[in-house]
C-alpha positions in Angstrom: 29.6 12.6 -27.8 29.5 11.7 -24.0 27.9 8.7 -23.7 24.7 8.2 -23.2 22.9 8.4 -19.1 19.7 7.6 -17.5 17.6 11.1 -16.3 17.1 11.0 -12.6 15.8 14.2 -10.3 15.9 14.6 -7.0 12.7 14.9 -5.0 11.7 15.7 -2.1 7.9 16.0 -2.7 4.4 15.3 -0.3 3.1 12.2 -1.8 -0.5 10.0 -1.2 -0.9 6.3 -1.3 -4.1 4.3 -0.9 -3.6 1.5 0.4 -4.1 -1.6 2.9 -5.0 -0.4 7.0 -3.4 0.0 9.4 0.0 1.0 7.5 -1.2 2.5 4.0 2.9 2.5 3.0 4.1 -0.6 4.5 6.0 -3.4 2.3 3.3 -6.0 1.0 3.7 -9.3 3.0 5.8 -11.4 1.1 3.0 -14.0 2.1 0.5 -12.1 -0.6 3.1 -12.6 -3.6 2.2 -15.0 -6.3 4.9 -17.7 -6.9 7.0 -15.2 -5.2 6.8 -12.4 -7.0 4.4 -9.2 -7.1 2.0 -7.6 -10.1 2.9 -3.8 -9.9 4.4 -2.5 -13.1 7.5 -1.6 -11.8 8.0 -4.6 -9.3 10.9 -6.8 -9.7 10.6 -9.6 -12.1 12.7 -11.8 -9.8 11.4 -11.5 -7.0 14.2 -9.8 -4.8 13.0 -6.5 -3.6 9.8 -5.2 -2.9 8.0 -2.2 -4.7 5.7 0.8 -2.8 3.8 3.5 -4.8 2.9 7.2 -4.4 1.6 9.5 -6.6 1.5 13.3 -6.2 -2.2 13.8 -5.1 -5.1 11.9 -3.6 -6.6 11.9 -7.2 -3.7 10.1 -8.3 -3.9 7.3 -6.7 -7.6 6.6 -6.4 -7.6 6.6 -10.0 -4.9 4.1 -10.3 -6.5 2.0 -7.4 -10.2 2.4 -9.1 -9.4 1.8 -12.3 -9.8 -2.4 -13.0 -13.1 -1.7 -11.9 -14.3 0.7 -15.5 -16.4 -1.2 -17.4 -15.4 -2.4 -20.3 -17.6 -2.2 -23.2 -16.9 -6.2 -24.6 -17.7 -7.4 -21.0 -20.8 -4.8 -20.6 -22.2 -5.8 -24.1 -22.1 -9.8 -23.1 -23.7 -9.4 -19.5 -26.7 -7.6 -21.1 -26.8 -11.1 -23.1 -27.0 -12.9 -19.9 -30.9 -13.8 -19.2 -30.3 -13.8 -15.0 -32.2 -16.1 -12.9 -33.4 -14.3 -9.8 -32.6 -17.2 -7.3 -29.3 -17.5 -8.9 -29.7 -13.4 -8.4 -29.9 -13.8 -4.7 -28.3 -16.8 -4.4 -24.6 -16.1 -6.4 -24.7 -12.2 -6.1 -21.9 -10.4 -8.3 -20.2 -7.0 -9.3 -21.6 -5.4 -11.9 -18.7 -3.5 -14.0 -18.3 -0.4 -13.6 -19.7 -0.4 -9.8 -17.4 0.1 -6.7 -18.7 -2.4 -3.8 -18.7 0.2 -0.1 -16.6 -2.8 1.0 -13.6 -1.7 -1.0 -13.3 0.7 1.8 -13.3 -0.7 4.4 -10.0 -2.6 4.6 -8.2 0.5 2.8 -7.0 4.2 4.2 -5.5 7.3 3.1 -1.8 8.0 3.9 0.8 10.8 3.0 4.7 11.8 3.2 8.0 13.6 2.2 9.8 11.0 -0.2 13.1 12.0 -0.5 15.8 10.2 -3.0 17.1 9.5 -6.6 14.7 8.5 -8.9 14.9 7.4 -12.4 12.7 9.3 -15.4 12.4 6.7 -17.2 10.3 8.5 -20.2 12.9 11.1 -20.4 14.5 10.9 -24.1 18.1 10.2 -22.4 16.7 7.4 -20.0 15.0 5.5 -23.5 17.8 6.1 -25.1 20.3 4.6 -23.1 17.8 1.9 -22.0 16.6 1.1 -26.1 19.9 -1.2 -26.5 19.1 -3.4 -23.4 15.6 -3.4 -24.5 14.5 -3.4 -27.5 14.1 -7.1 -28.3 13.0 -8.1 -25.3 10.0 -4.8 -26.1 9.2 -6.6 -29.8 9.1 -10.4 -28.2 6.3 -9.0 -26.2 4.5 -7.6 -29.4 5.5 -3.6 -28.7 6.6 -1.6 -32.0 9.9 -0.3 -30.3 11.1 0.2 -26.9 10.1 3.6 -26.6 7.8 5.9 -24.1 4.7 4.5 -25.2 5.9 0.9 -24.7 6.9 2.4 -20.9 3.2 3.8 -20.4 1.7 0.7 -21.5 0.2 -1.2 -18.7 0.3 -5.0 -20.5 3.3 -5.9 -21.3 4.2 -6.2 -17.1 7.5 -8.6 -18.0 9.3 -5.5 -19.8 8.6 -2.6 -16.9 9.3 -5.3 -14.5 12.8 -6.4 -16.0 14.0 -2.6 -15.7 13.2 -1.8 -12.5 15.3 -5.3 -11.6 17.8 -3.8 -13.6 17.6 -0.2 -12.4 18.1 -2.0 -8.9 21.0 -4.3 -10.0 23.6 -2.1 -11.9 22.1 1.6 -10.5 21.8 3.4 -6.7 18.5 5.2 -7.7 15.7 5.0 -5.1 13.1 4.0 -7.8 11.1 5.6 -10.5 9.3 8.6 -11.8 6.6 7.9 -14.2 2.9 10.0 -15.4 0.2 7.9 -14.5 -1.2 5.7 -17.7 -4.4 8.6 -16.7 -3.2 11.7 -17.4 0.7 13.3 -17.9 -0.8 15.7 -14.8 -0.6 12.4 -12.8 2.5 12.4 -11.6 3.5 8.8 -10.0 6.5 7.0 -8.2 7.9 3.2 -7.4 10.2 3.6 -4.7 12.6 0.1 -4.5 13.4 -2.2 -1.4 16.5 -1.5 0.1 18.2 -3.0 2.4 18.6 -0.6 4.5 14.7 -0.5 4.7 12.7 -1.7 7.9 8.5 -1.6 7.6 8.5 1.3 5.2 10.9 2.8 2.6 13.1 5.0 4.4 12.8 8.0 2.2 9.4 8.3 3.3 9.4 10.7 5.7 6.6 13.5 7.4 4.2 10.0 7.3 1.0 10.9 8.6 -2.9 8.3 7.5 -6.0 9.5 7.3 -10.0 8.1 7.2 -10.9 8.3 4.0 -14.8 7.4 3.2 -15.3 8.1 -0.1 -17.3 11.4 0.6 -13.7 13.0 0.2 -14.2 15.6 -3.7 -11.3 13.5 -4.8 -13.1 10.0 -4.6 -16.1 11.3 -6.0 -13.7 13.3 -8.8 -11.9 9.3 -9.7 -16.1 8.1 -9.6 -16.6 10.4 -12.0 -13.0 10.4 -14.7 -14.0 6.7 -14.4 -17.5 6.1 -15.5 -17.9 4.5 -11.6 -20.5 4.3 -9.6 -21.0 2.3 -6.0 -22.6 -1.0 -6.1 
């Protein structure tokens, strides 16, 4: 039998990003890292390179960046038990779960571009089989029942996915990872690794265009609906 290999895809797709103005495609500044590392699912566990995320559609991006506003059922119940004083509400306003502050739009913009490169299809069966021996121990130590596609789609054990990103960066020449959104398999996402030849923006991105974001876009309205969110 031939040795197990990583499944990769060579892409030339139009991709989307919702990020900070004036250039959503720019790498995040190292000054925003915590202890020299970024917290994204496919960021470097050692903090030696940066990762930027792209989506197959504006909706895919919005679901990712707005999901943390979603109301947690347990937290919502706790809020209902709080008897808030009117003066305290006025002096120390808080955003209730399930609400998106309008100010969220002020610092952000939309960008598109053509993404070209070779990306590891991380949940493909061949990829999982290739990575399994090296990462099953870490997966089990993090409380996961196995090293499988479910583990790689789980957003919580970032140490696992970040360790895989570091291994891919150090042992292959892939430009990043191709994976499906946790919000639906119909939504494709890419994690693009920063390589030494990159400038302020990944060399994998061309034909970049910037767009205003108003919150009235049909995709924005759709994302709010799917996540059960409202404007604050």
